[in-house]
Every structure is written in C-alpha cells, then in structure tokens.
Phi, psi and omega in degrees: 000136180277161182293334180291323183284337181283335183263115179235106176077200184264152174270165181296325180295317179298319180295317180294320178295318179297318178295322177297315180296317179295318182292324176295320177297317179294323176295321177297317178295319179296319180292325175296321179295317179297316179297319179296319179295319178298313183289331175294319177297320178295318178296321178296319179296320177297317179297318178296322178297318178296315180300317182290323178292320178291330176298312180288329177297321176297321177296319178296319179294324179290334180239055187302318182298313179294322183294316182291336175280346182090010181288341182255013178292153176231119175293151181306115185216142174252356181234107182298336181287343179276354178287153179302156182298332181280353183267059184294310182293322179295318178297318180296319180295316181294323175295321179295318178297316181291327177294326181278329189239348180119161186287349182273001185282140177242151179224154179211140176227131179222117178245136178260171182297335180281000180092006178273124181239140177237124179246128182238132174238128182235134180211170180268118181241031186287343181283342176282155179294123181076008180284158179249163180283346180232072175282139186220136174243123180243124179241128179243144178210162172243123184286000000 
C-alpha cells in the first residue's frame, strides 16, 4: 500500500490545533474591542467636559460684571442641591454637567477681580486604560 492511500482527510489533532489557534485569535479580537470601547467612553467624557466648561464660559462672558465680582463662582461641589438658593444658574450648570457625564462629576468655577476665570470639572476615569480615579479638566480664560 502506498503512503498516499493510507492518509484520508485530517486527523483529530490537526483539527484541535486549528480550533485552538482560531479561539486565541478571537479572544484577542474581543479584548481589543473591549479596550476600544473603554477608551471611546473616556474620550467622550473628556469631550463632554470641554463642551460643558465652554458652555459656562459663555455664560460668564454674557454676565461679565457679575462674573468679575465673583457672584457666579461655584465652590467645588458634586451635589448641585448643596449650592446656595441664590445660585440658580450655577446649580443648573452643575446638573447639566452631571446629566452629560454622570452623577459622580464635580465642578468648580472661580473668577477673580481681574476677569480671570478658572473652570474645573473633575470625574472618575478609572475604567479607561491608564485612567485615574480623579481625572480633571481645568480651563482658564480672561473675560
């Protein structure tokens, strides 16, 4: 009998090795997808933080006199309900930030008499690869 006639099709070992290689490849693709989704979420949160700071910055520019006096400042707060009753716009802005980024977000606005304003948004970015639990975006402007 020749060697050619004895071999018919694939052996069980070859099939198992092929399945092992394919499953390792699929696990790699799945882990890349999870990593991409995490980092996309982190990127979205950063973009939202920028959008929200510029939103309040426009409000400060529209009310320059109040802003330079410090009437529109927001102490670092994660709970809009703890702001004073007269801080309607500040409470609305902090609620808007939390609606866009989640309830764990904190915000702060500090304007000095010279018209220099600093807006800070702080959130938890630990789910992204290399993210920290205290991610912070600080935006400074002169009105």
